[in-house]
N, C-alpha and C positions, 0 to 999 in steps of 0.2 A: 303266882298260881304252881306251887311247887305242890306236888303230890306225895307221899308217902310211897306208891305204888313205884315200882321200875318203870324207867321209859326203854323198851326194846329199839336195839337200834341194829339193824344187821347191815353184813358186809363188815362190821368194827374195825377193821384195821386197813379200811380204804383211805386213802387220801382224804377224801372230807369226810368221811366216818369217824376217822379220828379223831378230825376237828370237834363235830359233835358232839362225840363222847366227852371229849377235854370242857366243854362249855359248858356239857349240863349237869356234870360233874362240879364246876366250877359255880356253878348255882344252886349245889345244894340237891342235886335229883340223885337218886338213886339208878345206875344203870344195868342194863343187862344188854350185853353185845353179845350178838354169834359171831364165828370165825369158823373157820377150815380146818384147825389144826388144837394141838391142845394148847390151853392158856399161857404157857412158859414159850410158847414160839413170839410171845408179843409184849417183849419187856417195857417197850415204848406208852403200851395203851397200862399195864400193869404198874408203872412209876407215877402216871399220873396224880396231880393233887386230889386227893379223896378217894382216888382209885382203891386202895388197900381194905375199905371198909364199905364202899359204895359200889362197887365195880364187881360184875359176875359176869364170866366170859364161858359161853357156851358151843358148844361145836354144833353145826346143822350145815347140810348140803343140800344147794338150791333143787337137786334134781331128786333128792327122798322124800316120797310122802310122807306127810305130815309131820317133815322134820321139825317144823317149828312150833310146834304145838306148846310143847315145856317153854321154847324160848319166849311167847309170847303172853302165858299163864299167867292173870292175876297185873296184867298192863292196863292203864288206861289209854297210852301214846305207844304207839309202834312207827319208827321211821326207817324205812325200806332203801336201804342201798344198795345192797348185792345184787350185784350185776358185773357180767364181763365185759371185758374193754379192752378188746384188740382192733388193728385196724384190718392186717394182711392172716388171714387163718386159712386151713386147707376146708375143714368143711363147714360154712358160716352156719349149715340147720344144728349139727349139732354142737358148735364150739360157742356160739354168739345165739338163735334165736329158742333153742329148747331150752337153755338156763335162764335167759330173762325171760320168757313169755310161764315156762312151768314154774319156777321159782316165784315170781310174783303172784301167780295163781294160790301156790303154795303156801305163802304167806297169808294171802286174804281168806282162806279158808280157815288155817288157825286164827288168825284174829275172829272170825265169824266164830268158832266153834266156843273159845274162851270166854264170849259172852260178858267180857270184861272190857273188851277196847274200844275208846270212844273215838279215837280220830286214827288216821293213818296218814303218815306224809312219805310219798314216792320222791323218788332222784330220779328225773325224768333228764330230760335236755332237748336242748336244741336242736337237736338231730330227729326229734319225734315233731318238731314245729316245720321245717324244710331241712332238706340235704342240696340246697344249692340256692345262691343269693340271685337276687331279680335286683338289677340299680333302680329299678323306677319303684321298686314297691318296699314297704317299711312292714316289717313281720313283727305280731303281735301274736298273743294265746288263742286268736279265735282260730289261727294258720296251723294246719296238721301236715305233715312229710305225706303226701301219696304216690311219690315217685320210687323209693329205695324200693330194691329187692334182693331177693339172695342173691341175684347177677350186679346192680349197681347198689352200690351202698351197704353191705350188709350188716353192719356195726350199727349204722343208723337204720336201717330195717328192722332191727332187734328193738332197739330204742321205741320206735313208733309203735310194733304189736305189744312190747309188754305194758305200753300205758296204755294203750287200746283196751288191753286186757282186762288194766285195772279199771278202767270207766266202766267195761262192759260187766263186768263182777258188779258195782254197785249197781247198777241200774237192772240189772237182771235177778240178781240175789237178793236187794233191797237190803242187806245188812245195817245192826243196830249204829253202827260205826259210818262215818265219813272220808271223805278222802281231799287231802291235797296234795296238790302235784308241784313240783320246781324243777323248770327245765333251762339247767344254769347252760351257760356257752364255753368258751374256754376257759378252765378256771388252773390258775395260777399261785406263785405263793411257795414261803417255804414248807417243807413236810414234816409232821412229827416221826416220821420212821423212812428206813434206810432206803425204801424203793422210790424208784423214779415214775412220776406219775406222766401221761401220755402228752400232756401236754407241756410241760416243765421240758419232754422229751424231746417237741418241735422245737423249740428256743435253744436247748444244747446243741440240734442238726444246726440249724442255722448258723451256731458260732463255731461249728468245726470241720466246714465245706461240704456239708452233703449240699447244700443247691447251690447251684452253679451261678447264681445271679439272684438281683432282686426281683420277685414277680410282682405282677398287678394283683394284689392279693389282700383283703384284709380279716381281722378276726375282732368279735367282741369279747374281750379279756374282763375276769372277773378273780377276785381274790378267794382262795380258797373260806378264807374265814367268814367274810360273808355269806357266803352260801352255805357255810357251820349256822351262822346267824339268821338265814332266812328258812333254814327248817325248823329251828326252836321257835322262832316268831310264829313258825307255822302250826304250832301245840298250842302255842301261848296266848295268841291271838284268835278270840274266841268266833271272830266272825269270818274269818279267813275262808275261803274257797274257792274250787278253779284251779286253773294252773298259773303259772306264776315266772313269768320270762326274768330270768336272772343273770343280769348282764351289767357291768360297766359300761365303760368307755369301747368303743371301735378304734383298733387300729393298725393301718395300712403297714405292710412289711417294709416299706422305705424307711417309716418314722420308728418302728422296730428297732432296726439295725442303725438309725441313728442316734437312739437312745443310750442301746449299748455301747456305739462308738463314744460317746461323749460323758456314757459315766465311766469311764477305765477300762473298757474291755476290747479297746482297740485290737490290741496284742490277739486276740483270736482269730480265726479263719472265717472270718463276715463275708458275705458275698459282698464284693467292689461293683462287678456288672450289673447295672442297669437294664436289665429287662423287661419294663412294666410297660412301655410303649404298644403299640399296637405287632409290629415285627417282633416285639421279643414275647408277646402274647401268643403269638402264633408257633415260633421254636418252643416254647415251653411245651404246650401242646403236643405238640412231636414229638421231643424229648419224654411225654411223661409215656408213652409207649415200650420206654426201656426200663419204666420202674415197677416196684410189684403192683398187681394187678391194682387193686382197692387204691393204692397210695396214686397210680395214675389215673385210675376212676376222678380219684378228689380232686387233683391238679385241672383237671377237664372242664370238671363243672364248677368250679370253683375263681379261677385264674379269667383277668380280663371284668369281672363282674364286682360290683360293691356291694356287700352286705349291710343292710340300714334294718334297725328295730327299734321298739318301743318296750322301754322299763318303766312306764309310769304306773302302772300295774300294781306293783311289788311295794314300790315308794308310798304310793297311797293307801293304801291297805294294809303294807306289815310295816310300814313304817321304816324299809330300810333305807340309810343312804351308802354308797359304794366306797370303798376305799377310790385312792388317786392307783390305779392299773400300773402307773409307771412305775410308781413304789413297790408295787406288788412284782414288778418283772426282775428288777433289780434285786429285791431280797429273795427273788426263786434263783436267781444266778448265783448270788452267793453261798445261798444254802446247797447247789449243787456243788459248788468248789468245796464246798464243807461235807458234805456224805460220799465226794472222789468221783462223781458224776462227770466232772468238769475238771480238768487239769491245766491249771494257769499256765499259758507259755512262757518259756524263759525269756525276757528282756534280756 
């Protein structure tokens, strides 16, 4: 179902968005991507196969009124990925919540004004489903994060409010387009650009001695290429609807460290002390108060708990199959070495 009209991808230079742009071009689509600077700042996008004749980059600001009118004009489909992603910020309202919520509303208003948009695919997050694991609970698309605030997990709060705003817009304005939401967990894998994404940064920190020991914590990982594929399936599958939790295998920190060691990265400063027992969990909670505020909150609300979730809906309705996250993690590490984010220790 390739349309002659361009597909708009907001935040086109982002970790996930760059792969969405690449895959759309590979499938023959025209793409109009929004970016914050002039096009020549993004050679990694301009050099993608098909970009020379089918990629247009336009400047747009999340906080500027009607900034997306031109970007979405004449498009059947809009994939909205643009949103700030920082964990520790000085002003959560101004740095996270306002850009996420007002940017989402701005994009949707422009889509409604266009008269051409048929579907908006919105990049949300597991953060909008929960900000805290419950060992006895399996999370699904039916769950909503009701605990985050400006004081507790402001990034998760911003993602939740942004997705709520999107659904509220659909309910109240009843636009001529529908909304499909992708909720990824921890997105890993090689990057198309020199920038370091947040999940890969966590893996880097584990490898460079930032963490004093192995915590009792687990994450759901998903390859960035699978997340990009999910977005494209969301525009090509006419029956797609609602939210889609997008994550492959969950992995405990203990298993992640073991994977890195067994894959030839044992010379890095990987944590050796096992703090995954009850005493270690208590110690980590105490030590969390020495960390930046939001990092400390994350540790206290996640350590000692097991994250469980059900990804059956995205497999069943979009036909998505997930890559082996172990391979994704190893590719991410090698890619960080290539970009200079990791320096291999001397043997």
